[in-house]
BAFI-495247 format. One record per residue (C-alpha): residue in three letters; x, y, z. Coordinates in steps of 0.02 Angstrom, whole numbers, padded with zeros to 5 digits. Example, Ala and Ser with C-alpha at 12.3 -4.5 7.8 and 13.67 -1.06 7.14 Angstrom:
BEGIN
('ALA', (00615, -00225, 00390))
('SER', (00684, -00053, 00357))
This chain:
BEGIN
('UNK', (-00046, -00402, -00512))
('UNK', (-00151, -00329, -00398))
('UNK', (-00114, -00245, -00257))
('UNK', (-00208, -00128, -00110))
('UNK', (-00107, -00008, -00004))
('UNK', (-00192, -00023, 00153))
('UNK', (-00234, 00097, 00319))
('UNK', (-00335, 00121, 00454))
('UNK', (-00362, 00266, 00584))
('UNK', (-00456, 00207, 00764))
('UNK', (-00501, 00280, 00927))
('UNK', (-00360, 00173, 01008))
('UNK', (-00221, 00061, 01008))
('UNK', (-00322, -00130, 01070))
('UNK', (-00499, -00209, 00990))
('UNK', (-00497, -00282, 01157))
('UNK', (-00518, -00107, 01276))
('UNK', (-00680, -00071, 01169))
('UNK', (-00569, 00034, 01040))
('UNK', (-00653, 00050, 00863))
('UNK', (-00603, 00076, 00674))
('UNK', (-00629, 00268, 00646))
('UNK', (-00574, 00260, 00452))
('UNK', (-00516, 00150, 00313))
('UNK', (-00429, 00204, 00178))
('UNK', (-00364, 00094, 00024))
('UNK', (-00274, 00128, -00121))
('UNK', (-00281, -00022, -00273))
('UNK', (-00132, -00044, -00398))
('UNK', (-00125, -00157, -00530))
('UNK', (00069, -00185, -00611))
('UNK', (00132, -00039, -00494))
('UNK', (00035, 00071, -00549))
('UNK', (-00092, 00163, -00464))
('UNK', (-00260, 00128, -00550))
('UNK', (-00343, 00302, -00461))
('UNK', (-00510, 00157, -00407))
('UNK', (-00509, 00176, -00210))
('UNK', (-00599, 00112, -00057))
('UNK', (-00609, 00268, 00070))
('UNK', (-00721, 00290, 00205))
('UNK', (-00763, 00377, 00361))
('UNK', (-00849, 00276, 00509))
('UNK', (-00962, 00293, 00640))
('UNK', (-00851, 00176, 00808))
('UNK', (-01002, 00236, 00923))
('UNK', (-00909, 00259, 01043))
('UNK', (-00815, 00441, 01124))
('UNK', (-00658, 00490, 01043))
('UNK', (-00507, 00479, 01159))
('UNK', (-00433, 00658, 01160))
('UNK', (-00258, 00559, 01144))
('UNK', (-00314, 00501, 00999))
('UNK', (-00359, 00629, 00896))
('UNK', (-00232, 00752, 00948))
('UNK', (-00162, 00603, 00804))
('UNK', (-00294, 00608, 00670))
('UNK', (-00399, 00755, 00711))
('UNK', (-00559, 00683, 00699))
('UNK', (-00674, 00722, 00817))
('UNK', (-00838, 00642, 00884))
('UNK', (-00930, 00748, 00816))
('UNK', (-00869, 00739, 00633))
('UNK', (-00925, 00548, 00648))
('UNK', (-01100, 00533, 00702))
('UNK', (-01198, 00546, 00532))
('UNK', (-01084, 00432, 00485))
('UNK', (-01131, 00259, 00418))
('UNK', (-01088, 00089, 00522))
('UNK', (-00963, -00024, 00498))
('UNK', (-01084, -00165, 00466))
('UNK', (-01151, -00059, 00319))
('UNK', (-00998, -00043, 00222))
('UNK', (-00915, -00223, 00262))
('UNK', (-00993, -00313, 00116))
('UNK', (-00914, -00176, -00018))
('UNK', (-00761, -00170, 00085))
('UNK', (-00752, -00367, 00085))
('UNK', (-00784, -00375, -00098))
('UNK', (-00669, -00237, -00140))
('UNK', (-00464, -00329, -00039))
('UNK', (-00542, -00500, -00075))
('UNK', (-00400, -00622, -00178))
('UNK', (-00281, -00424, -00175))
('UNK', (-00130, -00417, -00083))
('UNK', (-00141, -00308, 00038))
('UNK', (-00010, -00173, 00084))
('UNK', (00004, -00115, 00262))
('UNK', (00121, -00029, 00367))
('UNK', (00111, -00131, 00512))
('UNK', (-00007, -00248, 00464))
('UNK', (-00030, -00336, 00642))
('UNK', (-00111, -00175, 00705))
('UNK', (-00228, -00147, 00564))
('UNK', (-00312, -00323, 00530))
('UNK', (-00320, -00323, 00724))
('UNK', (-00443, -00193, 00688))
('UNK', (-00531, -00242, 00512))
('UNK', (-00562, -00414, 00594))
('UNK', (-00632, -00337, 00735))
('UNK', (-00729, -00218, 00652))
('UNK', (-00805, -00420, 00541))
('UNK', (-00861, -00506, 00692))
('UNK', (-00964, -00346, 00752))
('UNK', (-01031, -00321, 00577))
('UNK', (-01084, -00510, 00570))
('UNK', (-01170, -00522, 00719))
('UNK', (-01247, -00358, 00660))
('UNK', (-01297, -00435, 00471))
('UNK', (-01322, -00614, 00516))
('UNK', (-01183, -00666, 00437))
('UNK', (-01011, -00742, 00453))
('UNK', (-00865, -00630, 00367))
('UNK', (-00679, -00720, 00332))
('UNK', (-00538, -00630, 00439))
('UNK', (-00442, -00552, 00306))
('UNK', (-00298, -00645, 00309))
('UNK', (-00398, -00784, 00240))
('UNK', (-00470, -00720, 00063))
('UNK', (-00277, -00585, 00049))
('UNK', (-00126, -00610, 00055))
('UNK', (-00030, -00499, 00175))
('UNK', (00130, -00391, 00132))
('UNK', (00163, -00285, 00302))
('UNK', (00272, -00138, 00221))
('UNK', (00364, -00094, 00402))
('UNK', (00424, -00282, 00416))
('UNK', (00503, -00275, 00249))
('UNK', (00572, -00097, 00303))
('UNK', (00644, -00164, 00455))
('UNK', (00760, -00286, 00366))
('UNK', (00817, -00181, 00234))
('UNK', (00834, -00037, 00358))
('UNK', (00888, -00152, 00537))
('UNK', (00925, -00011, 00680))
('UNK', (00840, 00123, 00584))
('UNK', (00690, 00229, 00618))
('UNK', (00561, 00149, 00504))
('UNK', (00413, 00255, 00522))
('UNK', (00341, 00317, 00366))
('UNK', (00390, 00473, 00410))
('UNK', (00561, 00406, 00426))
('UNK', (00529, 00324, 00256))
('UNK', (00498, 00496, 00199))
('UNK', (00648, 00566, 00217))
('UNK', (00752, 00419, 00172))
('UNK', (00676, 00411, -00017))
('UNK', (00669, 00592, -00039))
('UNK', (00464, 00562, -00019))
('UNK', (00394, 00755, -00020))
('UNK', (00254, 00738, 00158))
('UNK', (00248, 00911, 00205))
('UNK', (00065, 00891, 00183))
('UNK', (00059, 00782, 00303))
('UNK', (00003, 00874, 00475))
('UNK', (-00104, 00741, 00541))
('UNK', (-00109, 00556, 00489))
('UNK', (-00261, 00500, 00393))
('UNK', (-00323, 00335, 00295))
('UNK', (-00299, 00387, 00130))
('UNK', (-00167, 00487, 00160))
('UNK', (-00059, 00391, 00235))
('UNK', (-00114, 00250, 00117))
('UNK', (-00037, 00385, -00035))
('UNK', (00115, 00417, 00058))
('UNK', (00139, 00209, 00085))
('UNK', (00119, 00192, -00091))
('UNK', (00274, 00268, -00156))
('UNK', (00387, 00216, 00000))
('UNK', (00342, 00028, -00068))
('UNK', (00365, 00056, -00268))
('UNK', (00529, 00132, -00226))
('UNK', (00587, 00016, -00064))
('UNK', (00528, -00139, -00197))
('UNK', (00602, -00057, -00355))
('UNK', (00771, -00091, -00371))
('UNK', (00867, -00157, -00466))
('UNK', (00891, -00341, -00395))
('UNK', (00699, -00333, -00427))
('UNK', (00725, -00274, -00615))
('UNK', (00864, -00407, -00625))
('UNK', (00732, -00549, -00542))
('UNK', (00602, -00475, -00692))
('UNK', (00751, -00506, -00821))
('UNK', (00786, -00696, -00754))
('UNK', (00592, -00735, -00749))
('UNK', (00535, -00672, -00918))
('UNK', (00680, -00736, -01009))
('UNK', (00629, -00925, -00918))
('UNK', (00451, -00915, -00895))
('UNK', (00394, -00810, -01084))
('UNK', (00518, -00817, -01221))
('UNK', (00393, -00753, -01343))
('UNK', (00394, -00583, -01214))
('UNK', (00586, -00549, -01256))
('UNK', (00657, -00444, -01395))
('UNK', (00838, -00521, -01414))
('UNK', (00991, -00510, -01560))
('UNK', (01167, -00533, -01587))
('UNK', (01306, -00420, -01601))
('UNK', (01471, -00441, -01653))
('UNK', (01627, -00378, -01537))
('UNK', (01800, -00424, -01590))
('UNK', (01752, -00572, -01679))
('UNK', (01626, -00647, -01546))
('UNK', (01455, -00672, -01559))
('UNK', (01355, -00579, -01405))
('UNK', (01165, -00595, -01350))
('UNK', (01110, -00444, -01320))
('UNK', (00921, -00444, -01200))
('UNK', (00822, -00309, -01238))
('UNK', (00688, -00229, -01107))
('UNK', (00500, -00315, -01132))
('UNK', (00362, -00206, -01148))
('UNK', (00342, -00259, -00934))
('UNK', (00533, -00181, -00904))
('UNK', (00478, -00044, -00997))
('UNK', (00331, -00004, -00907))
('UNK', (00410, 00008, -00753))
('UNK', (00569, 00093, -00802))
('UNK', (00450, 00252, -00850))
('UNK', (00350, 00177, -00666))
('UNK', (00505, 00226, -00562))
('UNK', (00552, 00380, -00672))
('UNK', (00394, 00447, -00632))
('UNK', (00411, 00420, -00446))
('UNK', (00581, 00506, -00476))
('UNK', (00494, 00642, -00524))
('UNK', (00381, 00645, -00421))
('UNK', (00486, 00656, -00278))
('UNK', (00593, 00787, -00342))
('UNK', (00444, 00909, -00391))
('UNK', (00444, 00882, -00555))
('UNK', (00656, 00896, -00603))
('UNK', (00695, 00742, -00661))
('UNK', (00813, 00751, -00791))
('UNK', (00756, 00573, -00852))
('UNK', (00595, 00631, -00928))
('UNK', (00642, 00815, -00999))
């Protein structure tokens, strides 16, 4: 399964008010592991940078002057995300800006680009967090505190940095015991060849012992690595 954790930075809150995308960062995960493959690009918005937006991400109008227009990177971006499941925190916001940029790029490049939701599966991690933690703050900072993720290096917003943090948050939100049990049941039902089991005798009764599959062992190792990262390499199970 190919997942892409994605975030954007913009000049404001609403494309309909003329605001534009200025940065896109996306990290690839395969089988819930970061592959080291990413897409990161600053974009010239061809407009001024409001003070309110600059205070959030620290990206200046001068910094963006020599960066490419979105139309120059549109094809590369589409090919990177096509067919993947996108993990986005507050997905409607980012998708609104991405679809707007693709529409503008299509006019410039003389072609019609698809909407992101037409070529990708969209998972809104903010919606997922609200389902798991109703009535609580569920922005990235709050989720980092809740899951013990160190984000002290995040002084300002940044698309690639926020994608890295969101990847940790998403894996912890979706890596609980329920998912592991579901994976075991699915593996047993759909792929008997990957399940290694044997019988043991306990007080005269034969009981099945189902050993972990390779996929489950990998998921367990990923969980331990996440715990180790969150604890400053103090995970006892890895020592």
